[in-house]
C-alpha positions, 0 to 999 in steps of 0.5 A: 500500500502507499505510505505517503500523502499528496495534494490532488489538483483541483478538477478542471472546469472544462473537460480534458480533450483526451476524455471520450464520452461514454458510449451506451446503446439505447434500448430502441436503437436495437431493431429487436427492441422496436419490433418487440415494442410494436408487438406488445402495443398491438397485443395490448390494444387487441386484448381488451377488444376481444375480452369486451366482446368486440367483433373479430374484425376489430381485434383479428387484424391486430393479433395478425400484426402482433404475429407479424411484428413479433414473430418475423425475426425469430421465424427467419432465424429459425428457418436459417437454423433449419437450413443448417439441419438444426431445429431451433427454439425460435422456429418451434415457438413460432410453430406453437403460436401458429398451431394455437391460432389454428385451433382457435387459441389466437390470443394464447399464440399472440401472448407467446409471440410477445413474450418471446420477442421481449425476451429476445430484445432484452438479450440483445440489449444485454449483449449491446451494453456489454460491448459498450462497456468493453469499448468504453474501457478503452476511454480510460486511456487518453487519446493523446500524449506529450512526446519529448523529442531529442532536441528537448521540444514537445509534441502532442501525438495520438497515443497509438503512434507512440513507439517503444523507446519514446519518452512522454511527459505526464503532467499532474492530473493527467492520465498516463498514455502508455505502459512504461517506466519512470525516467525522472520525477516522483508522484503518486499514481491512482492505478485502481483500474489496473490493480484494484488498490484502493490508495494511490501508489508512490512512483519514482525513477525506475518504477513501472506505470500503466496506461490509463492510470491517473497521475497525482501532483508530480510530473513524470517522464516515462519511457514507453515499454509497450505498444498501445495494442499490448498495454495492460488496459488493451489486454484487459479488453482482449481478455474480456472479449475472448472470455465472453466469446469462448465461454461455453454457451449455457442452456436451461435444463429443459433446453438440453433435451429440446432438440430431441423432444421437438424432433420427436414431437414433429415426427409423432404428429406427422405419424398420428396424421399419416398412419390412420390415413394409410388404413383408410381413415377420413382426412378430417378425423386424422387431422383432428386427432393429429392437432389434438396430439400436437396440443397435448404433446407440446412442451408448453407445460415443460417450458413453464416447468423451468421458467416460473421457478427461475423467474420467480427466484429472479424477482425475489432476489431483485426485491432483496438487492440482487440483480440476476440478469437471466434465468440461465444465470439463476440456474448456474448460481446453484451449480457453483462449488468454488468461490474466488473473491476480490479484496478492495471494494468487495470484502472491504469497503474500498475507503481507507479508515484510521485504525491506529493512533500511536502517540510517541509520549515522552518528556524533556530532551532526549539523548540526541537533543530532540524533545517530544511533547506528550500528546494524547491520541486525540491530540495527535489526530487533531494535529495531523488532521489540521495539517491535512485539511487542505489536501484532497488525498484519500489518506488525508480525507481519512485522517480528517474524517476520523477527527470529525467523527471524534468531534475534534476541533481543528486549528487553521493550517497556514503555509500548506505545501505537499511534496509527491512521495514525501508528504505535506507540511503546514504551520499549525498554531505556530509550529511546523507540522509534517505528515507523510511517509515514515521512510522519507521523513525519518531519513532526515533525523536520527536518535532514540525518538526516531528509532521508536517512530520507525519501530512503531511504523514497521509494526503497523506496516507488518500488520498490513496497515499504511503507516503515516508519521506526524512530526512537529518542528522536525521531531516525531510525535506519533504514527497513524495506522490507516487501512481499508475497513472490512465489510461487517458481513464479510466473515459471515459470508465467507463462512456461509459460502464455505458451507454451501460449496464445501470448500473455502473461497480463495482471495484474488487481489492486486493489493500487496501481500501483507494487506491481503494476508491480514484481511484473509486472516480476519475472515478465515481465508487461507488461499491468498493470492496477492499482487495479481494483475487482471490476467493473473486473476483469469489464470487463477480462475481457469486453474480451478475450472480445469480442476472441475470446479464451477467457480463464482467470482465476486468483484467490483473493478475493471481489473476484475472484469476478465475474471468475471467473464471467464468464471462459471458465474460472475457477480459484481458489487453494485454501488462502487462497481465499475461500468465494465464489471457491472455489464460483464457480471452475470449478477449484481449485488445492488446494495453491496450486501455480501450476505445476499451472495450465499442467500441467492446461491441457496435460492437458486438451488431451491429453484432448481428443485422446483424445476424438477417437481414441475417436470414430473408434474408436466411429464405425468400430464403429457403422458396421460393425455398422449396415451388417451389420444392414441389409444382412445378418442380424446376430445379436442376441448378436453385435450386443451383443458388438460394441457392448459390445466397442467400449464397452470399447475406448474406455473403456480407451483413455480410462483411459490418462490415469489413469497417472502418465506422463500427468501427467508429460507434461502437466507437461513440455508445460506 
């Protein structure tokens, strides 16, 4: 973690020229959404006309237009799939809708068209938004950079024209334009987009910097070491796209047998029509029997066996702050048997807090002639907060917030100055107060007081905290410990996930090993992997996947997005999550309540058990009605009644997961 304090520059009133606007696909920019909206409007106009007894000529054409607007795209997709010798669900749904219309169930068929078209529009929107976020990730890197020429002059060039070996100037407050190494200067760089670290990192000569990270108050000269196409930020984009494309396509349980069942139903319907004809039966009777067979054997109840439980679980989870993006995701959540967690912003709040106040008490002169005033913990904090008050650095804000929380009065600071990589100085009540990195400030003096301060700082840093030294008139008077605060429900969530999956979660973080180890010990995680770049997180997830595990990854940042995309199921924290993480993830914890993660996993498993129940009910009804139609004569109205009755039963059974009791039980199981 960084151990220095700097002052951040005030934001510019005008937007910087290298900041591109965020690109976001609008819903009705998609043709699928426009056709689905048209079909829905037409259906909503036709339905009340039919129900109020209006003549068929009033609502019939509206239903016909509903079929056309909502059904032509899936019908065309289904025909293309049929041309490739695949019986696609798109074509089956259209045939089912037309079949319903053929036997007088025009409204039912239109409703099926509307639901199917809406589902396709939402899927298209999710795909487009993910693509938007991947493209938007490139906006993190500036479009131009200041290149230094051999004669000392500067030129403004597009970042894609930078070549390995070029030297670029990065001014305070600018984003770094290329991956490289610092040749000259000192500053602190906010590289949360790459490593996920919650605090800026001190950079000096010889240190590596990444494109897209934000420079602090110091100016840096950076030697370019990678082409723009090979930068870390570009590789994150490539990894997200690759993981999204190569991730095995998922299907709901019932869709896994869809091809065989559908082909079998089509063949059986034709046989029911043709076989009696071959033995001299009347065409009308054979056609009626075949239509009845098609209705009672159609997979409506089977489809509803799957969807209502999963959709009800999605709605219930949504009411409790978990956005699950699809029924497929809800099904997959119940399959996970391994978990990988990010640290900063996920297990922790992502905001530094003062955790330790260590005044160096003493009286009189020391053996080296320096004196230390006896300060209380509150006195030390008030002194540091007064000096830091003008700064906007995250550590400074943490110190000032801690003083305000304790109700301490802050003196006015004068002659404020900040030095990148060292700290800040100010005059408080006539005394010169310095607050900053122990390693830098303590180098200027020596003696017993300095030795005590160094020992305290080392102790805090060994414990995973950031140590901040406070000096008055050149004499160390205390050390503050600052750390990211653990979420209150983090330990309980880790315990619950361990119980659900049968294995303890792994911690994958870009933060330093000491901070990661300290936090892991607090929550009970033993598998700790620290200092990871985004590609390292993907590798760690893929290792578990190759071992046969279905891994759930929980994260919040841009650096987590590739792992979220590569995982069996990716879950993002909603409040502070980056746009890319939110769009890449399969589910979003809207209110950042970690305890809802094991709850939604348990709810998914319960939904899967309801699916099995419904499949049993649906198969019993279908089998009985099919046998009746083949062995005896099943009246068409009775066949429709039995078919619709089974559909209603499985639908109502699935809706039980909408109840509050379902979530309460899932919380208890999780």
